[in-house]
C-alpha positions in Angstrom: 69.4 121.6 160.4 66.1 123.0 159.1 65.1 126.7 159.6 62.4 125.5 162.0 64.8 123.5 164.1 67.3 126.4 164.2 64.4 128.7 165.4 63.4 126.2 168.1 66.9 125.8 169.3 67.5 129.6 169.2 64.3 130.4 171.2 65.1 127.9 173.9 68.7 129.1 174.1 67.5 132.7 174.4 65.1 131.7 177.1 67.8 130.1 179.2 70.2 132.9 178.6 67.7 135.7 179.3 65.2 134.5 181.9 67.7 133.2 184.4 69.1 136.7 184.7 65.7 138.2 185.6 64.7 138.8 189.2 62.3 136.1 190.3 59.2 138.4 190.5 59.9 139.7 187.0 60.3 136.2 185.6 57.0 135.2 187.2 55.2 138.2 185.6 56.7 137.3 182.3 55.6 133.8 182.5 52.0 134.8 183.3 52.0 137.3 180.4 53.3 134.7 177.9 50.8 132.1 179.2 47.9 134.5 178.8 48.9 135.4 175.3 49.2 131.8 174.3 45.9 130.9 176.0 44.0 133.7 174.1 45.4 132.5 170.8 43.9 129.0 171.4 46.5 127.1 169.5 46.6 123.3 169.2 48.3 122.8 172.6 45.8 124.9 174.5 42.8 123.1 172.8 44.4 119.8 173.6 45.0 120.8 177.2 41.3 121.8 177.5 40.2 118.5 176.0 42.3 116.6 178.4 40.9 118.6 181.3 37.4 117.6 180.2 38.3 114.0 181.0 39.7 114.9 184.4 36.8 117.1 185.4 33.8 115.4 183.8 30.7 117.6 183.4 32.7 120.8 183.6 31.1 123.7 181.8 32.8 125.4 178.9 33.5 128.4 181.2 35.1 126.1 183.8 37.3 124.4 181.2 38.4 127.7 179.8 39.3 128.9 183.3 41.2 125.6 183.9 43.1 125.9 180.6 44.1 129.4 181.4 45.4 128.4 184.9 47.0 125.4 183.2 49.0 127.5 180.8 50.1 129.8 183.7 51.2 126.7 185.6 53.0 125.4 182.4 54.8 128.7 182.0 55.7 128.8 185.7 57.4 125.4 185.0 59.4 127.0 182.2 60.3 130.2 184.0 61.6 128.1 187.0 63.4 125.7 184.7 65.2 128.5 182.9 66.2 130.0 186.2 67.1 126.8 188.1 70.8 126.8 187.1 71.1 130.3 188.6 69.3 129.4 191.9 71.4 129.3 195.0 71.7 126.0 197.0 69.5 127.5 199.7 66.8 128.5 197.2 66.7 125.0 195.7 66.5 123.5 199.2 63.6 125.8 200.1 61.8 125.5 196.8 60.1 122.1 197.4 58.1 120.7 200.4 57.2 117.0 199.8 54.9 115.1 202.1 55.5 111.5 203.2 59.2 111.6 202.2 59.9 108.7 204.5 58.7 106.3 201.8 61.8 107.5 199.8 64.3 107.8 202.5 63.4 104.4 204.1 63.6 102.8 200.7 67.0 104.2 200.1 68.2 103.1 203.5 67.1 99.6 202.7 69.7 99.5 199.9 67.5 97.8 197.3 67.1 100.8 195.0 64.1 103.1 194.5 62.1 104.1 191.4 60.2 107.3 191.6 57.5 107.5 188.9 55.8 110.9 188.2 53.2 112.4 185.9 53.7 115.7 184.1 52.6 117.7 187.2 54.2 121.0 188.2 58.0 120.9 187.9 59.7 117.6 188.2 63.1 119.2 187.3 62.8 121.3 190.5 61.9 118.1 192.5 64.9 116.4 191.0 67.2 119.3 191.8 65.9 119.2 195.4 66.6 115.5 195.7 70.2 116.0 194.6 70.8 119.2 196.6 68.7 118.8 199.8 68.9 115.0 200.2 72.3 114.6 198.5 71.0 111.6 196.5 72.2 111.4 192.9 69.8 109.7 190.5 69.4 108.5 186.9 66.7 109.5 184.5 65.7 109.2 180.9 65.1 112.1 178.4 63.0 112.0 175.3 65.2 112.7 172.2 64.1 116.1 170.9 64.6 117.6 167.6 66.9 119.3 166.7 69.7 117.3 168.3 71.2 120.6 169.7 68.0 121.2 171.7 68.2 117.7 173.2 71.8 118.4 174.1 70.7 121.6 175.8 68.2 119.7 177.9 70.8 117.0 178.8 73.4 119.5 179.8 70.8 121.5 181.8 69.7 118.4 183.8 73.2 117.1 184.3 74.1 120.5 185.7 71.4 119.9 188.3 73.1 116.6 189.4 71.2 114.1 187.3 72.5 111.3 185.1 70.5 111.5 181.9 70.1 108.6 179.4 68.5 108.9 176.0 65.0 107.3 175.7 65.9 105.7 172.3 68.8 103.5 171.6 67.9 100.4 173.6 70.5 100.6 176.3 68.7 102.8 178.8 66.8 99.9 180.5 69.9 97.9 181.2 71.7 100.9 182.7 68.7 101.8 184.9 68.6 98.2 186.1 72.3 98.3 187.0 71.8 101.5 189.0 68.9 100.0 190.9 70.8 96.8 191.7 73.5 98.9 193.1 71.0 100.5 195.5 70.6 103.7 193.5 67.7 106.0 192.6 65.9 106.2 189.3 63.3 108.9 188.5 61.0 108.5 185.5 58.1 110.6 184.1 55.6 107.9 183.4 52.2 109.1 182.4 52.6 109.1 178.7 53.9 106.2 176.5 56.6 107.2 174.0 56.8 103.7 172.4 54.5 101.2 170.8 54.7 98.8 173.7 53.0 100.7 176.5 50.5 99.2 178.9 46.8 100.0 178.5 45.3 101.4 181.7 41.9 102.8 182.8 42.6 106.5 183.3 39.7 108.8 184.3 37.3 106.2 182.9 38.8 105.8 179.5 41.7 103.8 178.1 45.2 105.3 177.9 48.6 103.8 177.4 51.4 104.3 179.9 55.0 103.0 179.9 55.8 99.5 181.2 59.3 100.4 182.2 58.8 101.4 185.9 56.9 98.1 186.7 59.4 96.0 184.7 62.3 97.5 186.5 60.8 96.9 189.9 60.1 93.3 189.0 63.6 92.6 187.6 65.6 94.4 190.3 63.5 94.2 193.4 63.6 98.0 193.7 60.8 99.9 195.4 58.3 101.6 193.0 57.0 104.9 194.5 54.5 107.1 192.7 55.0 110.9 193.3 52.6 113.7 192.6 53.5 117.4 192.6 51.5 120.7 192.6 51.8 124.4 193.0 50.0 126.6 195.6 50.1 130.4 195.9 53.5 130.4 197.4 57.0 130.1 195.7 57.3 126.7 197.2 56.2 123.6 195.2 54.3 121.0 197.0 54.4 117.2 196.6 53.6 113.8 198.0 55.5 110.5 197.9 52.8 107.8 197.7 53.1 104.3 199.3 55.0 101.7 197.2 53.3 99.8 194.3 53.7 96.1 195.3 54.7 93.4 192.8 51.8 90.9 192.7 52.6 87.5 194.1 51.2 85.6 191.1 50.7 86.0 187.4 52.9 86.2 184.3 55.3 89.1 183.9 52.8 90.8 181.6 50.0 90.4 184.0 52.1 91.8 186.9 53.2 94.7 184.8 49.5 95.5 183.9 48.4 95.5 187.5 51.4 97.6 188.7 51.0 100.1 185.8 47.3 100.5 186.7 48.3 101.2 190.3 50.6 103.9 189.1 47.9 105.4 186.9 45.5 105.4 189.9 48.0 107.2 192.0 48.7 109.8 189.3 44.9 110.3 188.9 44.5 111.3 192.5 47.1 114.0 192.2 45.8 115.2 188.8 42.2 115.3 190.0 43.2 117.4 193.1 45.3 119.8 191.0 44.2 119.5 187.3 45.6 122.9 186.4 49.1 121.7 187.2 49.0 118.7 184.8 50.9 119.9 181.8 49.5 117.4 179.2 49.4 119.4 176.0 49.5 116.2 173.9 47.1 113.5 173.0 47.0 110.7 175.7 43.8 108.7 175.5 43.5 106.1 172.8 40.3 107.6 171.5 42.2 110.8 170.7 45.3 109.2 169.1 45.5 109.3 165.3 46.0 105.6 164.3 48.2 106.7 161.5 50.7 108.1 164.0 52.9 106.4 166.6 51.7 106.5 170.2 54.6 108.8 171.0 53.8 111.4 168.3 54.5 114.8 169.7 52.1 117.7 169.8 52.5 121.0 171.6 55.6 122.0 173.5 58.6 120.0 174.6 58.9 118.9 178.2 
């Protein structure tokens, strides 16, 4: 393991070990302080976040974009402070930490027994939403995690999410899709973060007026298994309770090739994501390149930039 990898693993490990022991107000203050320091330094992640917000809020002044990026970094660090502390939260704290609207789309879908796919963008804290689903609703689910470097850091994330009641599959390796399909055919729940393609086979979508690429997996799984595909958006307000909405199902088109159906469905997901992001841009933690115009053609579409998530 390189010195850089050892440092990354050590920092995340220290975060989990230290922050989860802090009182919640102290952790919140620490998160805001770290966010403000990072924002003032204007590193690559902050500059990219600001550039992405410029697409979401067209015509925004430099002052407005700066205010958004500062709020965005505070939201991003709130995610990390919550995530470091989640394993220490009581059952009641988790149950009271999330208040989703239109939950009936999920519960009715699960009651139908055909399986449900929840697709989310990088809004607010999807780990908290997942912990709420397993704790409040008592519904286990399967998800996929990006393979991080070093491997020990990936192992930390897997152990953390499995500790919250999730089944976690590696993104690479080629077996995840088949396992997800089996879980859905058995009437299970699958949750996927789906606003950024990590492969070379994503679907091009119109996203805030420009072309981006998003993963085909959610739409393909829905077509192959008959599972319900539900977009979900999340956001923070001024309270300790995260807010969210379960959107109506994305329907499988009645006609067209598999590729054509996948394109239509992925665009529908992108449109649902865009509504939530436009309403709460500061809670969209996209510190990486997303739009095709921004991607370096010499790099793979999934090339990482900024922090892990």
